[in-house]
C-alpha positions, -999 to +999 in steps of 0.1 A: +441-003+014+451-022+045+464-006+078+492-031+080+506-019+047+522+013+036+532+026+002+561+050-003+567+069-035+600+085-044+607+096-080+602+065-103+604+040-074+575+028-053+579+007-022+551-015-007+558-023+030+537-049+048+537-063+083+526-099+083+512-116+114+503-153+119+517-162+084+487-144+068+501-125+037+467-119+021+466-082+030+502-076+017+496-095-015+463-078-021+480-044-017+506-053-044+479-066-068+459-034-062+490-014-072+494-036-103+458-030-113+461+007-107+492+009-130+472-008-158+443+015-154+465+045-155+487+033-185+518+029-164+544+003-171+555-019-142+588-036-148+587-070-131+623-077-138+634-047-117+609-054-090+625-070-059+611-084-026+630-083+006+618-105+035+628-097+071+618-128+091+617-125+129+605-160+135+627-185+152+616-213+129+620-196+096+609-212+063+610-206+026+587-179+013+564-182-017+574-158-045+552-128-051+534-130-086+530-099-107+516-102-143+522-140-143+559-135-134+575-142-100+592-113-082+628-122-071+634-124-034+667-108-024+687-103+007+702-071-005+685-042-022+695-007-031+672+017-015+677+054-025+715+057-023+721+029+002+725-008-001+701-023+024+709-058+037+689-080+061+711-102+083+698-115+117+725-127+141+711-156+162+731-143+192+711-111+191+676-125+186+653-110+212+624-123+233+593-106+243+608-090+274+639-077+255+642-044+237+646-051+200+659-016+196+691-025+215+695-059+200+689-051+163+696-014+158+731+000+161+735+029+185+745+064+173+779+059+190+787+030+168+784+051+136+770+040+103+771+002+101+780-017+069+760-035+059+729-018+074+711-045+093+676-030+096+654-012+071+638+009+099+672+023+109+681+032+073+649+052+068+652+070+101+688+079+093+679+091+058+652+114+072+677+129+096+704+134+070+679+147+043+653+168+061+642+183+028+629+148+018+612+143+052+577+145+037+585+114+017+595+092+046+583+106+079+552+085+079+572+054+070+596+058+100+566+058+122+549+028+105+566+000+124+584+009+156+611-015+168+589-025+197+562-037+173+584-066+160+580-099+178+594-133+169+563-144+150+563-114+127+576-110+092+585-077+076+581-077+038+589-049+014+585-049-024+605-023-042+584-019-073+598-001-103+571+019-120+579+043-148+552+070-149+568+089-177+576+059-199+574+071-235+587+064-270+611+091-283+628+098-316+639+126-339+616+156-343+630+166-378+628+145-410+657+122-418+675+128-451+692+100-469+706+093-504+689+066-524+709+034-523+724+041-489+715+025-455+695+044-429+689+040-392+655+053-380+660+062-344+634+051-318+638+042-281+621+040-248+627+067-222+638+059-195+659+031-212+642+000-199+643-033-217+621-038-248+630-075-252+596-087-239+576-060-257+561-058-292+579-034-315+560-024-347+572-001-375+545+011-399+539+034-429+509+054-419+510+075-451+504+046-474+469+041-488+472+004-492+458-020-465+492-034-456+514-008-439+538-031-420+575-023-424+588-045-395+573-064-366+591-078-335+569-099-313+574-128-289+611-123-289+615-127-327+608-109-360+574-117-375+574-103-410+551-126-429+528-096-436+556-072-443+553-048-473+570-066-502+594-038-510+609-040-475+616-077-475+652-085-466+660-048-460+648-042-424+663-052-390+663-042-354+694-040-332+685-071-311+715-067-288+702-031-280+666-040-272+675-046-235+686-010-234+653+002-248+667+008-283+641-001-309+656+017-338+651+003-373+679-003-398+667+001-434+692-011-461+696+001-497+671+029-494+647+033-524+629+064-536+596+048-525+609+047-489+603+084-487+574+092-463+563+088-427+572+060-404+555+051-370+574+033-343+549+017-319+559-001-288+535-019-265+534-043-236+504-060-220+493-028-202+510+001-220+518+014-255+531+046-271+543+056-305+561+083-325+560+092-361+591+104-380+596+115-416+622+103-442+633+123-472+651+104-500+675+124-522+675+109-556+709+112-574+708+084-599+697+079-635+685+053-660+713+040-682+714+019-713+735+012-745+747+042-766+749+021-798+720+003-814+713-033-803+715-057-832+692-087-834+687-116-858+651-123-868+637-154-849+662-152-821+657-137-786+670-103-777+678-084-744+673-047-744+696-034-717+684-009-691+693-003-655+693+022-626+727+037-617+738+037-589+720+004-582+688+007-563+659-017-563+632-013-589+608-038-573+584-012-562+589+013-590+570+016-623+590+002-652+576+010-687+589+000-721+573+015-751+578+022-788+584+057-801+567+071-832+539+045-832+501+049-827+501+022-801+531+025-779+531+001-749+555-028-752+557-038-715+544-024-682+555-034-647+538-017-617+530-026-581+550-058-582+535-074-613+531-071-651+502-051-664+500-056-701+463-052-709+471-023-733+502-039-748+507-038-786+492-069-800+523-081-818+543-082-785+518-103-766+535-133-749+570-122-761+581-097-734+593-101-699+615-085-673+641-102-652+621-102-620+649-117-599+672-089-610+648-060-602+662-056-567+696-049-582+681-021-604+681-042-636+651-032-657+662-048-690+636-062-713+637-097-728+621-099-763+615-134-776+614-145-812+624-112-827+604-101-858+614-076-885+587-053-873+604-051-839+631-028-854+629+008-842+633+031-812+623+019-777+622+039-745+629+025-710+612+047-684+614+042-647+595+063-621+586+066-585+563+090-567+590+117-566+614+107-594+615+099-631+641+092-658+642+074-692+666+064-720+661+054-756+673+021-769+677+015-807+671-019-822+682-032-856+669-065-870+688-084-896 
Protein backbone atom coordinates (compact mmCIF):
# COMPACT_ATOMS: atom_id res chain seq x y z
CA UNK A 1 0.00 0.00 0.00
CA UNK A 2 2.87 2.42 0.89
CA UNK A 3 6.47 2.13 -0.31
CA UNK A 4 7.73 2.91 3.20
CA UNK A 5 5.98 -0.20 4.56
CA UNK A 6 6.54 -3.88 4.03
CA UNK A 7 4.47 -6.90 5.03
CA UNK A 8 6.14 -10.23 5.77
CA UNK A 9 4.15 -13.46 6.07
CA UNK A 10 5.44 -16.62 7.74
CA UNK A 11 3.03 -19.43 8.71
CA UNK A 12 0.43 -17.89 11.05
CA UNK A 13 2.44 -14.72 11.78
CA UNK A 14 2.32 -11.50 9.79
CA UNK A 15 4.74 -8.64 10.35
CA UNK A 16 4.11 -5.05 9.23
CA UNK A 17 7.32 -3.02 9.00
CA UNK A 18 7.25 0.75 8.59
CA UNK A 19 9.95 3.41 8.24
CA UNK A 20 8.70 6.68 9.72
CA UNK A 21 10.12 10.07 8.76
CA UNK A 22 9.45 13.46 10.32
CA UNK A 23 7.15 11.94 12.95
CA UNK A 24 4.55 11.12 10.29
CA UNK A 25 3.09 7.71 11.12
CA UNK A 26 0.04 7.96 8.87
CA UNK A 27 1.35 5.59 6.20
CA UNK A 28 2.33 2.99 8.80
CA UNK A 29 -0.98 3.18 10.65
CA UNK A 30 -2.98 3.10 7.42
CA UNK A 31 -1.10 -0.04 6.43
CA UNK A 32 -2.03 -1.76 9.67
CA UNK A 33 -5.69 -0.72 9.40
CA UNK A 34 -5.76 -1.93 5.80
CA UNK A 35 -4.54 -5.31 7.04
CA UNK A 36 -7.21 -5.32 9.75
CA UNK A 37 -9.92 -4.57 7.18
CA UNK A 38 -8.60 -7.26 4.86
CA UNK A 39 -8.82 -9.81 7.69
CA UNK A 40 -12.47 -8.93 8.33
CA UNK A 41 -13.38 -9.20 4.66
CA UNK A 42 -11.69 -12.60 4.41
CA UNK A 43 -13.16 -13.95 7.68
CA UNK A 44 -9.79 -14.11 9.41
CA UNK A 45 -9.48 -13.63 13.15
CA UNK A 46 -6.90 -11.11 14.30
CA UNK A 47 -5.87 -11.65 17.93
CA UNK A 48 -5.08 -8.20 19.33
CA UNK A 49 -3.84 -9.68 22.63
CA UNK A 50 -1.04 -11.48 20.78
CA UNK A 51 -0.21 -8.55 18.53
CA UNK A 52 2.85 -6.59 19.69
CA UNK A 53 4.56 -3.44 18.42
CA UNK A 54 8.32 -2.85 18.64
CA UNK A 55 9.64 0.68 18.18
CA UNK A 56 13.27 1.30 17.16
CA UNK A 57 13.80 5.03 17.73
CA UNK A 58 16.96 6.57 16.25
CA UNK A 59 16.19 10.13 17.30
CA UNK A 60 18.34 11.85 19.90
CA UNK A 61 15.35 13.39 21.63
CA UNK A 62 13.13 10.36 22.06
CA UNK A 63 9.58 10.61 23.33
CA UNK A 64 6.67 8.36 24.20
CA UNK A 65 4.84 6.75 21.32
CA UNK A 66 1.06 6.64 21.01
CA UNK A 67 -0.32 3.10 21.09
CA UNK A 68 -1.49 1.53 17.86
CA UNK A 69 -5.28 0.89 17.88
CA UNK A 70 -6.75 -2.29 16.41
CA UNK A 71 -10.46 -3.06 16.78
CA UNK A 72 -10.84 -0.50 19.59
CA UNK A 73 -7.97 -2.07 21.57
CA UNK A 74 -4.43 -0.74 22.00
CA UNK A 75 -1.51 -2.86 20.82
CA UNK A 76 1.12 -3.38 23.50
CA UNK A 77 4.49 -1.71 22.81
CA UNK A 78 7.36 -4.03 23.80
CA UNK A 79 11.15 -3.84 23.91
CA UNK A 80 11.53 -7.55 23.34
CA UNK A 81 9.67 -9.75 20.90
CA UNK A 82 10.07 -13.34 19.75
CA UNK A 83 10.56 -13.33 16.01
CA UNK A 84 10.62 -16.82 14.49
CA UNK A 85 12.90 -18.75 16.86
CA UNK A 86 14.82 -15.74 18.20
CA UNK A 87 14.22 -13.19 20.92
CA UNK A 88 14.63 -9.79 19.30
CA UNK A 89 15.53 -6.88 21.63
CA UNK A 90 16.06 -3.20 20.84
CA UNK A 91 18.68 -1.47 22.98
CA UNK A 92 20.49 1.64 21.74
CA UNK A 93 23.70 2.44 23.61
CA UNK A 94 24.23 6.25 23.69
CA UNK A 95 27.99 5.72 23.30
CA UNK A 96 27.37 4.08 19.95
CA UNK A 97 24.89 6.56 18.51
CA UNK A 98 26.00 7.66 15.07
CA UNK A 99 25.94 10.91 13.12
CA UNK A 100 25.35 11.56 9.48
CA UNK A 101 28.99 11.05 8.55
CA UNK A 102 29.35 7.83 10.56
CA UNK A 103 28.58 4.38 9.31
CA UNK A 104 25.63 2.98 11.25
CA UNK A 105 26.61 -0.51 10.17
CA UNK A 106 29.76 -0.35 12.32
CA UNK A 107 28.15 1.33 15.29
CA UNK A 108 24.95 -0.69 15.54
CA UNK A 109 25.56 -4.05 13.93
CA UNK A 110 27.98 -6.63 15.40
CA UNK A 111 30.64 -7.91 13.08
CA UNK A 112 30.82 -11.53 12.01
CA UNK A 113 33.94 -11.98 14.14
CA UNK A 114 32.02 -11.09 17.28
CA UNK A 115 29.70 -14.04 16.83
CA UNK A 116 25.99 -14.04 17.59
CA UNK A 117 25.17 -11.35 20.14
CA UNK A 118 22.73 -11.79 22.99
CA UNK A 119 20.50 -9.92 23.03
CA UNK A 120 20.36 -9.16 19.33
CA UNK A 121 20.50 -5.39 19.02
CA UNK A 122 19.10 -4.78 15.57
CA UNK A 123 16.17 -6.38 13.71
CA UNK A 124 17.92 -5.93 10.36
CA UNK A 125 20.83 -8.08 11.52
CA UNK A 126 18.56 -10.84 12.79
CA UNK A 127 16.71 -11.14 9.50
CA UNK A 128 19.90 -11.15 7.45
CA UNK A 129 21.40 -13.82 9.68
CA UNK A 130 18.23 -15.90 9.51
CA UNK A 131 18.34 -15.83 5.71
CA UNK A 132 21.95 -16.99 5.72
CA UNK A 133 21.28 -19.82 8.15
CA UNK A 134 18.00 -20.87 6.55
CA UNK A 135 18.43 -20.50 2.78
CA UNK A 136 15.35 -22.66 2.20
CA UNK A 137 13.26 -19.84 3.72
CA UNK A 138 15.02 -17.11 1.72
CA UNK A 139 11.96 -16.40 -0.37
CA UNK A 140 10.17 -15.31 2.77
CA UNK A 141 12.73 -12.76 3.91
CA UNK A 142 15.05 -11.74 1.08
CA UNK A 143 12.98 -8.70 0.21
CA UNK A 144 12.80 -7.66 3.86
CA UNK A 145 16.57 -7.71 4.30
CA UNK A 146 16.79 -5.24 1.44
CA UNK A 147 13.94 -3.05 2.70
CA UNK A 148 15.95 -0.79 4.98
CA UNK A 149 19.71 -0.83 4.59
CA UNK A 150 21.72 0.33 7.62
CA UNK A 151 22.76 3.44 5.74
CA UNK A 152 19.12 4.45 5.41
CA UNK A 153 18.75 5.09 9.15
CA UNK A 154 19.44 8.59 10.38
CA UNK A 155 18.85 10.13 13.76
CA UNK A 156 15.39 11.48 12.93
CA UNK A 157 14.03 8.12 11.78
CA UNK A 158 11.93 5.61 13.65
CA UNK A 159 11.66 1.96 12.73
CA UNK A 160 8.31 0.44 13.72
CA UNK A 161 7.33 -3.18 13.38
CA UNK A 162 4.01 -4.78 14.34
CA UNK A 163 4.02 -8.54 14.73
CA UNK A 164 0.37 -9.31 14.00
CA UNK A 165 -1.01 -12.70 14.96
CA UNK A 166 -3.53 -13.80 12.34
CA UNK A 167 -5.00 -17.27 12.31
CA UNK A 168 -6.00 -18.07 8.79
CA UNK A 169 -7.19 -21.57 9.63
CA UNK A 170 -9.02 -20.72 12.83
CA UNK A 171 -11.89 -23.16 13.15
CA UNK A 172 -14.17 -24.86 15.63
CA UNK A 173 -13.46 -28.55 16.14
CA UNK A 174 -15.19 -31.38 17.96
CA UNK A 175 -15.93 -35.12 17.75
CA UNK A 176 -17.02 -36.57 14.42
CA UNK A 177 -18.92 -39.51 15.95
CA UNK A 178 -22.00 -39.30 18.22
CA UNK A 179 -21.48 -39.22 21.97
CA UNK A 180 -23.15 -42.05 23.90
CA UNK A 181 -24.24 -41.55 27.51
CA UNK A 182 -26.48 -43.29 30.03
CA UNK A 183 -29.52 -41.36 31.22
CA UNK A 184 -28.85 -39.78 34.61
CA UNK A 185 -25.10 -39.41 34.07
CA UNK A 186 -23.14 -36.23 33.34
CA UNK A 187 -21.77 -35.57 29.87
CA UNK A 188 -19.11 -33.30 28.39
CA UNK A 189 -19.77 -32.15 24.82
CA UNK A 190 -16.29 -31.39 23.42
CA UNK A 191 -15.78 -28.21 21.39
CA UNK A 192 -12.71 -26.02 21.00
CA UNK A 193 -10.89 -23.51 18.83
CA UNK A 194 -8.02 -24.67 16.68
CA UNK A 195 -5.38 -23.30 17.11
CA UNK A 196 -6.04 -22.91 20.84
CA UNK A 197 -6.48 -19.16 21.12
CA UNK A 198 -8.51 -17.54 23.90
CA UNK A 199 -12.30 -17.55 23.66
CA UNK A 200 -12.76 -15.35 26.74
CA UNK A 201 -13.78 -12.32 24.66
CA UNK A 202 -15.90 -14.28 22.18
CA UNK A 203 -19.53 -15.38 22.12
CA UNK A 204 -20.07 -19.11 22.69
CA UNK A 205 -23.51 -20.46 21.88
CA UNK A 206 -24.79 -24.04 22.22
CA UNK A 207 -28.01 -24.81 20.31
CA UNK A 208 -30.36 -27.71 19.51
CA UNK A 209 -30.85 -27.40 15.72
CA UNK A 210 -33.02 -30.53 15.56
CA UNK A 211 -35.81 -29.11 17.71
CA UNK A 212 -38.92 -27.76 16.01
CA UNK A 213 -39.67 -25.25 18.76
CA UNK A 214 -38.69 -21.61 18.33
CA UNK A 215 -36.37 -21.62 21.33
CA UNK A 216 -33.33 -23.82 20.69
CA UNK A 217 -30.87 -22.28 23.15
CA UNK A 218 -28.99 -24.73 25.36
CA UNK A 219 -26.33 -22.36 26.71
CA UNK A 220 -25.07 -18.86 25.90
CA UNK A 221 -21.81 -17.22 27.02
CA UNK A 222 -21.55 -13.58 25.98
CA UNK A 223 -19.84 -10.48 27.33
CA UNK A 224 -17.68 -12.56 29.71
CA UNK A 225 -20.67 -14.18 31.43
CA UNK A 226 -23.45 -16.73 30.98
CA UNK A 227 -26.67 -15.26 29.57
CA UNK A 228 -29.25 -18.02 29.84
CA UNK A 229 -32.48 -16.06 30.29
CA UNK A 230 -33.81 -17.58 27.04
CA UNK A 231 -32.46 -21.08 27.70
CA UNK A 232 -34.69 -24.12 27.02
CA UNK A 233 -36.41 -24.82 30.31
CA UNK A 234 -35.31 -28.45 30.59
CA UNK A 235 -31.65 -27.39 30.53
CA UNK A 236 -31.90 -24.84 33.34
CA UNK A 237 -29.34 -25.49 36.05
CA UNK A 238 -27.78 -28.37 34.10
CA UNK A 239 -25.33 -26.65 31.73
CA UNK A 240 -21.98 -24.97 32.26
CA UNK A 241 -18.79 -24.06 30.40
CA UNK A 242 -15.32 -24.64 31.80
CA UNK A 243 -14.59 -20.95 32.41
CA UNK A 244 -10.98 -21.53 33.44
CA UNK A 245 -10.39 -23.28 30.10
CA UNK A 246 -11.82 -20.55 27.84
CA UNK A 247 -8.42 -18.84 27.61
CA UNK A 248 -7.11 -22.06 26.05
CA UNK A 249 -9.88 -22.10 23.45
CA UNK A 250 -11.86 -24.83 25.24
CA UNK A 251 -15.59 -24.13 24.79
CA UNK A 252 -16.86 -27.58 25.77
CA UNK A 253 -20.23 -27.84 27.48
CA UNK A 254 -20.89 -29.85 30.63
CA UNK A 255 -24.41 -31.28 30.72
CA UNK A 256 -25.47 -32.67 34.11
CA UNK A 257 -28.02 -35.41 34.85
CA UNK A 258 -28.65 -36.34 31.21
CA UNK A 259 -32.31 -36.92 30.33
CA UNK A 260 -33.77 -39.03 27.52
CA UNK A 261 -34.95 -35.82 25.84
CA UNK A 262 -31.32 -34.63 25.65
CA UNK A 263 -30.77 -37.05 22.78
CA UNK A 264 -30.25 -35.29 19.47
CA UNK A 265 -28.00 -32.80 17.69
CA UNK A 266 -26.05 -29.97 19.33
CA UNK A 267 -24.39 -27.04 17.57
CA UNK A 268 -21.40 -25.28 19.12
CA UNK A 269 -21.13 -21.80 17.58
CA UNK A 270 -18.27 -19.42 18.38
CA UNK A 271 -18.06 -15.89 17.05
CA UNK A 272 -16.11 -12.66 17.44
CA UNK A 273 -16.73 -9.29 15.82
CA UNK A 274 -15.26 -10.39 12.51
CA UNK A 275 -15.38 -14.20 12.48
CA UNK A 276 -17.55 -17.18 13.35
CA UNK A 277 -17.59 -20.93 12.90
CA UNK A 278 -19.58 -23.85 14.26
CA UNK A 279 -19.76 -27.61 14.44
CA UNK A 280 -22.65 -29.98 15.09
CA UNK A 281 -22.32 -33.16 17.12
CA UNK A 282 -24.79 -35.89 18.01
CA UNK A 283 -25.74 -37.28 21.43
CA UNK A 284 -27.28 -40.72 21.96
CA UNK A 285 -28.89 -41.37 25.34
CA UNK A 286 -29.05 -44.97 26.56
CA UNK A 287 -32.15 -45.45 28.67
CA UNK A 288 -31.69 -48.06 31.37
CA UNK A 289 -34.31 -47.09 33.95
CA UNK A 290 -37.94 -47.81 34.68
CA UNK A 291 -41.09 -46.46 36.28
CA UNK A 292 -41.60 -47.79 39.81
CA UNK A 293 -44.49 -47.67 42.30
CA UNK A 294 -46.05 -49.55 45.21
CA UNK A 295 -46.63 -53.29 44.90
CA UNK A 296 -49.48 -53.28 47.42
CA UNK A 297 -52.75 -51.35 47.10
CA UNK A 298 -52.84 -47.78 48.41
CA UNK A 299 -55.56 -47.42 51.03
CA UNK A 300 -57.44 -44.12 51.37
CA UNK A 301 -60.20 -42.78 53.60
CA UNK A 302 -63.08 -41.06 51.84
CA UNK A 303 -62.85 -37.29 52.17
CA UNK A 304 -59.11 -37.25 52.82
CA UNK A 305 -56.27 -36.52 50.42
CA UNK A 306 -54.20 -39.29 48.85
CA UNK A 307 -50.81 -39.56 47.17
CA UNK A 308 -50.44 -42.19 44.46
CA UNK A 309 -46.67 -42.95 44.43
CA UNK A 310 -44.82 -43.15 41.11
CA UNK A 311 -41.23 -42.29 40.15
CA UNK A 312 -38.43 -42.94 37.68
CA UNK A 313 -35.55 -45.14 38.78
CA UNK A 314 -32.69 -44.35 38.72
CA UNK A 315 -33.60 -40.71 39.25
CA UNK A 316 -33.80 -38.61 36.12
CA UNK A 317 -35.73 -35.40 35.59
CA UNK A 318 -39.27 -35.75 34.28
CA UNK A 319 -39.72 -32.01 33.66
CA UNK A 320 -39.63 -32.38 29.88
CA UNK A 321 -41.29 -35.81 29.73
CA UNK A 322 -44.93 -36.72 29.22
CA UNK A 323 -46.52 -37.92 32.48
CA UNK A 324 -49.98 -39.48 32.20
CA UNK A 325 -52.24 -40.84 34.89
CA UNK A 326 -55.34 -42.70 33.77
CA UNK A 327 -57.96 -45.20 34.97
CA UNK A 328 -58.12 -48.71 33.60
CA UNK A 329 -61.36 -50.40 32.64
CA UNK A 330 -63.33 -47.17 32.20
CA UNK A 331 -64.84 -45.53 29.14
CA UNK A 332 -63.17 -42.23 29.94
CA UNK A 333 -59.67 -42.82 31.17
CA UNK A 334 -57.69 -39.58 31.65
CA UNK A 335 -57.09 -38.62 35.28
CA UNK A 336 -54.18 -36.20 34.78
CA UNK A 337 -51.86 -35.23 31.91
CA UNK A 338 -48.59 -33.27 32.14
CA UNK A 339 -46.81 -32.45 28.89
CA UNK A 340 -44.45 -29.71 27.65
CA UNK A 341 -44.00 -28.25 31.13
CA UNK A 342 -47.64 -27.81 32.06
CA UNK A 343 -50.87 -29.65 32.89
CA UNK A 344 -53.16 -30.40 29.95
CA UNK A 345 -56.43 -31.66 31.41
CA UNK A 346 -58.96 -30.63 28.77
CA UNK A 347 -60.04 -34.28 28.35
CA UNK A 348 -59.86 -35.15 32.05
CA UNK A 349 -62.65 -37.26 33.61
CA UNK A 350 -65.22 -34.84 34.94
CA UNK A 351 -65.18 -36.21 38.51
CA UNK A 352 -61.45 -35.50 38.84
CA UNK A 353 -61.59 -31.83 37.76
CA UNK A 354 -59.79 -29.60 40.27
CA UNK A 355 -58.71 -32.56 42.45
CA UNK A 356 -55.44 -33.73 40.84
CA UNK A 357 -51.96 -32.34 40.78
CA UNK A 358 -48.34 -33.38 40.36
CA UNK A 359 -45.53 -32.28 42.67
CA UNK A 360 -43.97 -29.90 40.14
CA UNK A 361 -41.01 -29.03 42.38
CA UNK A 362 -40.19 -32.75 42.55
CA UNK A 363 -40.31 -33.50 38.83
CA UNK A 364 -36.60 -32.76 38.37
CA UNK A 365 -35.92 -35.58 40.84
CA UNK A 366 -37.99 -38.03 38.80
CA UNK A 367 -40.98 -37.92 41.15
CA UNK A 368 -44.18 -38.30 39.08
CA UNK A 369 -46.54 -39.08 41.96
CA UNK A 370 -50.14 -37.87 41.79
CA UNK A 371 -51.92 -36.00 44.58
CA UNK A 372 -55.64 -36.73 44.69
CA UNK A 373 -57.67 -34.39 46.93
CA UNK A 374 -60.94 -35.15 48.76
CA UNK A 375 -61.04 -38.83 47.87
CA UNK A 376 -64.45 -40.17 46.78
CA UNK A 377 -65.71 -43.78 46.88
CA UNK A 378 -65.76 -43.75 43.08
CA UNK A 379 -61.99 -43.13 43.06
CA UNK A 380 -61.40 -46.78 44.03
CA UNK A 381 -59.89 -48.83 41.22
CA UNK A 382 -56.77 -49.41 39.11
CA UNK A 383 -54.68 -46.43 37.97
CA UNK A 384 -51.77 -46.44 35.55
CA UNK A 385 -48.77 -44.07 35.79
CA UNK A 386 -47.16 -43.77 32.33
CA UNK A 387 -44.02 -41.80 31.52
CA UNK A 388 -42.64 -41.34 28.03
CA UNK A 389 -40.08 -39.44 26.02
CA UNK A 390 -39.44 -39.43 22.28
CA UNK A 391 -37.45 -42.66 22.52
CA UNK A 392 -38.59 -44.33 25.73
CA UNK A 393 -41.77 -45.45 27.51
CA UNK A 394 -42.68 -47.29 30.69
CA UNK A 395 -45.65 -47.54 33.03
CA UNK A 396 -46.84 -49.18 36.23
CA UNK A 397 -50.29 -49.92 37.73
CA UNK A 398 -51.28 -48.47 41.11
CA UNK A 399 -54.24 -49.99 43.04
CA UNK A 400 -56.42 -47.74 45.21
CA UNK A 401 -58.84 -48.91 47.93
CA UNK A 402 -61.27 -46.43 49.51
CA UNK A 403 -62.69 -47.04 52.97
